[in-house]
C-alpha positions in Angstrom: 16.4 55.8 131.0 18.6 58.4 132.6 20.3 60.8 130.3 24.0 61.1 130.7 25.2 64.7 131.0 28.9 65.5 130.7 29.7 68.2 133.3 32.1 70.8 131.9 35.6 70.8 133.5 36.0 74.0 135.5 39.6 74.2 134.6 38.8 74.0 130.8 36.0 76.5 130.3 35.0 77.0 126.7 35.7 80.4 125.2 32.6 82.6 125.2 31.5 84.6 122.1 32.6 87.9 123.7 36.1 86.4 124.3 36.4 85.2 120.7 35.4 88.7 119.6 38.0 90.3 121.8 40.7 88.0 120.4 39.7 88.8 116.9 39.6 92.5 117.6 43.1 92.2 119.2 44.5 90.4 116.2 43.0 93.0 113.8 44.4 95.8 115.9 47.9 94.2 115.9 47.9 93.8 112.1 46.7 97.4 111.5 49.2 98.9 113.9 52.0 96.8 112.6 51.3 98.0 109.1 51.1 101.6 110.2 54.4 101.4 112.2 56.1 99.6 109.3 55.2 102.4 106.9 56.5 105.0 109.3 59.7 103.0 109.8 60.2 102.6 106.1 59.8 106.3 105.5 62.2 107.2 108.4 64.8 104.7 107.1 64.5 106.1 103.6 65.0 109.6 104.8 68.0 108.4 106.8 69.5 106.7 103.8 69.1 110.0 101.8 70.8 112.0 104.6 73.7 109.5 104.6 74.2 109.9 100.8 77.0 112.4 99.9 76.1 115.2 97.6 78.5 113.9 94.9 78.7 110.8 92.8 81.0 109.3 90.2 80.0 110.6 86.8 80.7 109.3 83.3 83.9 110.8 81.8 83.3 112.9 78.7 86.4 115.0 78.1 88.1 112.3 75.9 91.5 112.6 74.4 92.1 111.9 70.7 95.4 110.3 69.8 97.3 111.9 66.9 98.8 108.6 65.7 98.6 104.9 66.5 102.4 104.7 66.3 104.0 105.2 69.7 107.6 105.6 68.5 109.5 108.7 69.6 112.0 110.6 67.5 113.5 114.1 67.7 114.8 116.2 64.9 118.6 116.0 64.5 119.1 113.7 67.4 120.3 110.1 66.8 119.7 107.9 69.9 121.3 104.5 70.7 118.9 101.7 70.2 118.0 98.9 72.5 120.7 96.1 72.4 123.5 98.5 71.4 125.5 97.8 74.5 126.1 94.7 76.7 125.0 95.3 80.2 126.7 94.9 83.6 124.8 94.2 86.8 126.1 95.4 90.2 124.5 94.7 93.6 125.1 97.6 96.1 123.9 98.8 99.4 122.4 102.3 99.7 122.5 104.0 103.1 119.2 105.6 103.9 119.6 106.8 107.4 122.1 106.5 110.2 121.1 102.9 110.9 119.0 101.8 107.9 120.1 100.8 104.4 118.6 99.2 101.3 119.9 96.8 98.7 119.9 98.0 95.1 120.8 96.8 91.6 122.7 99.0 89.2 122.6 98.0 85.5 125.0 99.9 83.3 126.0 99.8 79.6 129.4 98.4 79.0 131.4 100.7 76.7 128.9 103.6 76.7 130.6 107.1 76.4 131.1 108.9 79.7 128.5 111.5 80.6 125.5 109.4 79.5 122.0 109.5 81.0 120.8 107.6 84.1 117.4 106.6 85.5 116.2 105.9 89.1 113.2 103.5 89.4 110.4 104.2 92.0 108.2 101.2 93.0 104.4 101.0 92.9 102.4 99.5 95.7 103.6 96.2 97.2 106.9 94.8 98.5 109.1 96.0 95.8 112.4 94.0 96.1 115.0 95.2 93.6 115.5 91.6 92.4 111.9 91.2 91.5 110.9 94.6 90.0 111.7 96.5 86.8 114.4 93.9 85.7 113.3 93.8 82.1 112.8 97.5 81.7 115.9 98.5 83.6 118.1 96.1 81.6 116.6 97.1 78.3 117.3 100.8 79.1 120.9 99.9 80.1 121.4 98.2 76.7 120.5 101.5 75.1 123.2 103.5 77.0 121.2 104.5 80.1 122.5 103.5 83.6 119.7 102.4 85.8 119.3 101.9 89.6 116.5 99.9 91.2 116.6 100.0 95.0 114.7 97.8 97.5 111.6 99.4 98.8 111.8 100.3 102.5 108.9 98.6 104.3 109.3 99.5 108.0 107.4 102.7 107.4 105.0 101.2 104.8 101.9 99.1 105.5 98.4 98.7 104.4 97.1 101.3 106.8 100.1 103.7 107.1 102.4 105.1 104.5 104.7 108.2 104.5 105.3 109.4 101.0 107.6 112.2 102.2 109.8 109.7 104.0 109.8 107.4 101.0 110.8 110.3 98.8 113.7 111.0 101.1 114.8 107.3 100.8 114.8 107.5 97.0 116.7 110.7 97.2 119.6 108.8 98.8 119.5 106.3 95.8 119.4 109.3 93.5 122.6 110.7 95.1 124.4 107.4 94.5 123.2 107.1 90.9 124.4 110.7 90.1 127.9 109.7 91.4 128.1 106.5 89.4 131.1 106.2 87.0 130.2 107.3 83.5 126.9 109.0 84.5 126.2 112.7 84.0 124.4 114.0 87.1 122.7 116.6 85.0 121.2 113.9 82.8 119.7 111.8 85.7 115.9 111.4 86.0 113.3 109.1 87.4 110.8 106.4 86.3 107.8 105.7 88.5 104.7 103.5 88.3 101.3 103.6 89.9 101.6 104.6 93.6 105.2 105.5 93.0 104.1 108.4 90.9 102.8 110.1 94.0 106.2 109.7 95.6 107.8 110.9 92.4 105.9 114.2 92.6 107.2 114.7 96.1 110.7 114.0 94.9 110.4 116.4 92.0 109.2 119.1 94.4 112.5 118.7 96.3 114.7 118.1 93.3 113.5 120.3 90.5 116.9 119.9 88.8 116.0 116.4 87.7 116.6 115.9 84.0 113.3 114.1 83.3 110.4 112.3 84.9 108.5 109.3 83.5 105.1 108.7 85.1 103.4 105.4 84.2 99.9 104.4 85.3 99.6 107.4 87.5 96.6 107.8 89.8 97.2 111.6 89.7 94.3 112.4 92.1 94.2 111.5 95.8 93.8 107.9 96.9 90.2 108.4 98.0 89.2 110.0 94.7 91.0 107.4 92.6 89.4 104.5 94.6 85.9 106.0 94.1 86.4 105.9 90.4 88.1 102.5 90.3 85.5 100.9 92.5 82.7 102.2 90.3 84.5 100.9 87.2 85.1 97.5 88.8 81.6 97.1 90.0 80.1 98.1 86.7 82.4 95.6 84.9 81.3 92.9 87.4 77.6 93.6 86.6 76.7 94.8 90.1 73.2 96.3 90.4 72.9 100.1 90.3 71.9 100.2 93.9 75.2 98.6 94.9 77.2 101.0 92.7 75.4 103.9 94.4 77.0 102.8 97.7 80.5 103.7 96.5 80.3 107.5 97.4 79.0 106.6 100.9 81.8 104.1 101.5 84.7 106.0 100.0 83.8 109.3 101.6 84.0 107.9 105.2 86.8 109.2 107.4 89.4 106.7 108.3 91.2 108.7 111.0 92.6 106.5 113.7 92.0 103.3 111.6 93.8 104.0 108.3 94.8 104.2 105.6 96.4 107.6 106.5 97.4 108.2 102.9 93.8 108.2 101.5 93.8 112.0 101.2 97.4 112.6 100.0 97.5 116.1 98.5 98.3 115.0 94.9 97.2 118.4 93.4 99.8 120.3 95.5 102.7 118.2 94.3 101.6 118.1 90.6 102.9 121.7 90.2 106.5 120.5 90.6 106.6 118.8 87.2 108.9 121.4 85.6 111.2 119.0 83.8 110.5 117.1 80.5 107.6 114.7 81.2 106.6 111.4 79.7 103.2 110.0 80.7 102.3 106.4 79.9 99.0 104.6 80.4 97.5 101.2 79.4 94.1 101.5 77.7 93.0 98.3 79.5 93.7 99.8 82.9 90.2 100.4 84.5 91.6 101.4 87.9 93.4 104.6 86.8 92.0 107.9 85.3 93.9 107.3 82.1 92.5 110.3 80.3 91.5 112.6 83.2 94.9 111.9 84.8 96.8 112.8 81.6 94.9 116.0 81.3 95.6 117.0 84.9 99.3 116.2 84.7 99.6 118.1 81.4 97.7 121.1 82.8 99.9 121.2 85.9 103.1 121.0 83.9 101.9 123.7 81.5 100.9 125.9 84.4 104.4 125.5 85.8 105.9 126.6 82.4 106.6 123.1 81.1 105.2 122.2 77.7 107.6 119.4 76.9 105.0 116.8 77.8 104.7 113.5 75.8 101.8 111.2 76.2 101.7 107.5 75.1 98.8 105.0 75.3 99.4 101.2 74.9 97.0 98.4 74.5 98.1 97.0 77.9 97.1 96.6 81.5 98.1 98.7 84.6 101.7 97.4 84.5 101.9 98.1 80.7 101.9 94.4 80.1 99.7 92.4 77.7 97.7 89.1 77.5 95.7 89.9 80.6 93.7 92.7 82.1 95.0 91.8 85.6 98.5 92.3 86.9 99.7 88.7 86.7 103.5 87.9 86.9 105.5 87.0 83.9 103.5 88.8 81.3 105.3 90.5 78.4 105.6 94.3 78.2 103.6 96.2 75.5 105.3 96.1 72.2 107.9 98.8 71.7 107.4 100.2 75.2 111.0 100.0 76.3 112.2 101.3 72.9 110.0 104.4 73.4 111.3 104.9 76.9 114.9 104.7 75.7 114.4 107.0 72.7 112.6 109.6 74.8 115.2 109.6 77.6 118.2 109.8 75.3 116.4 112.5 73.3 115.5 114.8 76.2 118.9 114.4 77.8 120.5 115.3 74.5 118.5 118.6 74.5 115.2 117.8 72.8 112.6 120.6 73.6 108.9 121.0 72.9 109.6 122.0 69.2 112.2 119.2 68.6 109.8 116.2 68.2 109.3 114.7 64.8 106.6 112.4 66.2 103.2 113.5 67.8 103.2 114.4 71.4 100.0 112.3 71.9 100.0 108.8 70.3 99.2 105.1 70.7 96.0 103.2 71.2 92.8 105.2 71.6 91.9 105.4 75.3 88.3 105.4 76.7 88.0 106.3 80.3 84.5 105.3 81.5 84.2 107.3 84.8 85.5 110.5 86.2 87.5 110.5 89.4 85.6 113.0 91.7 87.3 116.2 92.8 85.2 116.3 96.0 84.6 113.4 98.4 82.7 115.1 101.2 80.7 112.7 103.4 77.0 112.6 104.2 75.5 112.3 107.6 77.8 109.4 108.7 81.4 110.5 108.5 83.5 107.8 110.1 84.2 104.2 109.1 84.8 103.5 112.8 81.2 104.3 113.6 80.0 102.0 110.9 82.3 99.1 112.0 81.3 99.6 115.7 77.6 99.5 114.8 78.0 96.2 112.9 79.9 94.7 115.8 77.4 95.9 118.4 74.5 94.6 116.3 75.9 91.1 116.0 77.0 91.1 119.7 73.4 92.0 120.8 72.0 89.2 118.7 74.4 86.8 120.4 73.6 88.1 123.9 69.9 87.8 123.2 70.3 84.2 122.2 72.3 83.4 125.2 69.8 85.3 127.4 66.9 83.3 125.9 68.6 80.0 126.7 69.2 81.2 130.3 65.5 82.1 130.6 64.5 78.8 129.2 66.6 76.8 131.6 65.4 79.0 134.5 61.7 78.4 133.6 62.3 74.6 133.5 63.9 74.8 136.9 60.9 76.7 138.3 58.4 74.3 136.9 60.3 71.4 138.4 60.4 73.0 141.8 56.7 74.1 141.4 57.6 77.7 142.2 54.5 79.8 142.8 55.6 82.7 140.6 56.4 82.0 136.9 57.8 84.5 134.4 57.4 84.3 130.6 57.0 86.3 127.5 53.4 86.4 126.1 53.4 84.0 123.1 53.1 86.6 120.3 55.8 88.7 121.9 58.0 85.7 122.2 57.6 84.8 118.6 58.3 88.5 117.6 61.5 88.6 119.6 62.8 85.3 118.1 62.0 86.5 114.5 63.6 89.9 115.1 66.8 88.4 116.5 67.1 86.0 113.6 66.4 88.6 111.0 68.7 91.2 112.5 71.7 88.8 112.4 70.7 87.3 109.0 70.1 90.5 107.2 73.3 92.1 108.4 75.5 89.0 107.7 73.9 88.3 104.3 74.4 91.9 103.2 78.0 91.8 104.3 78.6 88.5 102.5 76.9 90.0 99.4 79.3 92.9 99.5 82.3 90.6 99.8 81.1 88.7 96.8 80.7 91.8 94.8 84.2 93.1 95.7 85.8 89.7 94.8 84.0 89.8 91.4 85.1 93.4 90.9 88.8 92.7 91.7 88.9 89.6 89.4 86.9 91.5 86.8 84.3 88.7 86.7 80.9 89.4 85.2 78.3 87.7 87.5 75.5 90.2 86.7 72.7 87.5 86.7 73.8 86.1 90.1 74.4 89.5 91.6 71.0 90.7 90.6 69.3 87.6 91.9 71.0 87.7 95.2 70.3 91.4 95.5 66.6 90.6 95.5 67.2 88.2 98.4 68.9 91.0 100.4 66.1 93.5 99.7 63.5 90.9 100.7 65.3 90.2 104.0 65.4 94.0 104.7 61.7 94.4 104.1 60.9 91.4 106.3 63.0 92.9 109.0 61.1 96.2 108.9 57.8 94.4 109.2 59.1 92.2 112.0 60.4 95.2 114.0 57.1 97.0 113.5 55.3 93.9 114.9 57.7 93.8 117.9 57.1 97.5 118.6 53.3 96.9 118.3 53.4 93.9 120.7 55.7 95.5 123.2 54.5 99.1 123.4 50.9 99.2 122.1 49.2 95.9 122.6 50.9 93.9 125.4 51.8 96.5 127.9 48.3 98.1 128.5 46.7 94.6 128.7 45.5 93.7 132.2 47.0 90.6 133.6 45.0 87.5 132.9 43.4 85.9 136.0 42.0 82.4 135.5 38.2 82.0 136.3 39.0 79.5 139.0 40.7 82.2 141.0 37.8 84.5 140.6 35.4 81.8 141.9 37.8 81.1 144.8 37.7 84.8 145.8 34.1 85.9 145.5 34.9 89.1 147.4 35.9 91.5 144.7 37.5 93.7 147.3 39.7 91.0 148.7 43.3 92.0 148.8 44.8 88.5 148.5 46.4 87.6 145.2 46.3 84.1 143.6 49.0 81.7 144.8 50.3 81.3 141.3 51.1 84.4 139.1 52.9 85.1 135.8 54.7 88.2 134.7 57.7 89.7 133.0 61.0 89.4 135.0 64.2 91.4 134.8 65.9 88.9 132.6 63.0 89.1 130.1 63.5 92.9 130.0 67.2 92.6 129.3 66.7 90.0 126.5 64.0 92.2 124.9 66.3 95.2 125.0 69.1 93.3 123.3 66.8 92.1 120.5 65.3 95.6 120.0 68.8 97.2 119.9 70.1 94.6 117.5 67.1 95.1 115.2 67.4 98.9 115.4 71.1 98.9 114.6 70.6 96.4 111.7 68.0 98.6 110.2 70.1 101.7 110.6 73.0 100.0 108.9 70.9 98.9 106.0 69.4 102.4 105.8 73.0 103.8 105.5 73.7 101.5 102.6 70.5 102.8 100.9 68.4 99.7 100.9 65.2 101.6 101.7 65.6 104.4 99.1 
């Protein structure tokens, strides 16, 4: 019987032991080098994150104010003031000329039958649109019923936007309304002052610097410090309330210290300290103890110190159990909420008293009174940046990273189609990535886009929770672990790509099938096989896009401090 012997197919030679050993050694070398490169990358990214961290941070506030009485009422010795509701009020709609071509609508509310020579108050808007028909109506009318003529103008918006605001120009506009109010029938120009809320208090200090003769100034919910400093404190407070992880809260100094030149807002570094020195007239400071966005104790101290330094000690401070707009029943600034109890009464009593001659020694009631405040964080006095100084650089890096990911995907599709066409045409030369390198490129492109987008989406979620004061600490902590895991995977993947591309794959001699070696027994023959494979120009371009996307993604994540 003849034995049947299966002849081996020359085109499918079994791998020899030395080939298997070579493959094993190559895999082991790849793993070892990937681990080493990943450790070096992690260390470099950590150092970069530290370099990007400013040398300041938002600290807890400790210099607390102790109120002298829970009763906010205001009374002066020997001065009887008209009480709210004493007079019926009259409302007049007028037009105030601001410049040669611009004007603003305004509403004057005046007490009917009040004696001539009474006090008057001009209202300055906080942030937002500020139509006279929609702002300060309840406060202005209440003050008018106590014998104080009030004027609420429309806010000029052609020089006011999210990114650009000119407080000097705004102060000039309000000065025109002030001129009209001083000339209103029955008003004593020497008894005319201002009431400002929130952002309007910055404008108010500019106005007081140009009109030191103002009879009084009422500053409510004042940020006091610059916008950048106030936002750093407010963001930290919001994120803490929302339950954000400490690692996210530590991002605040990096973000708020970035320069916004050429992008906006141009008012972030308004020189609030310079204008505070102009508060030489009797000053009433009001804050809501539920206002987490403002430095309710630090601000009061800075305003009082500035007034005292300017020789003004007639400073009254009141705290109310209310929100930023001095309204109750909600921490957020929703429309239609009632004002804090007795708030308008206190305003009227104080204005009528100081315009009747009340000085520092005239008050029967404490200078500091109301609900006990508790400011959690200190607005920083310095906001110098770290290594990265521009928000534009950060935004550009994000855009370029995502664009490179997109171009790499499109380039990969082009290469795939081109390869299919070559195979169909049986072209002699074929080009393709080695399989491990191909996988590494795909993984890196996916992770670069995913890590960048997931982190940005996470930040958006945190900001939304902070603005709405929603405590999602459990969800935020869980999702933060997902973000960190993606970052670590991206480091390992990028280290693998570097290993494949620069260390393992490039020095490797091109693979020549055994059939070609047998077909060319002459080792010195100069002829090459009819079919070759290699790395074309398109492959180089795609690999560059992937590596650039991964590098930018990792640098961005390092800036945010995810490797520290």
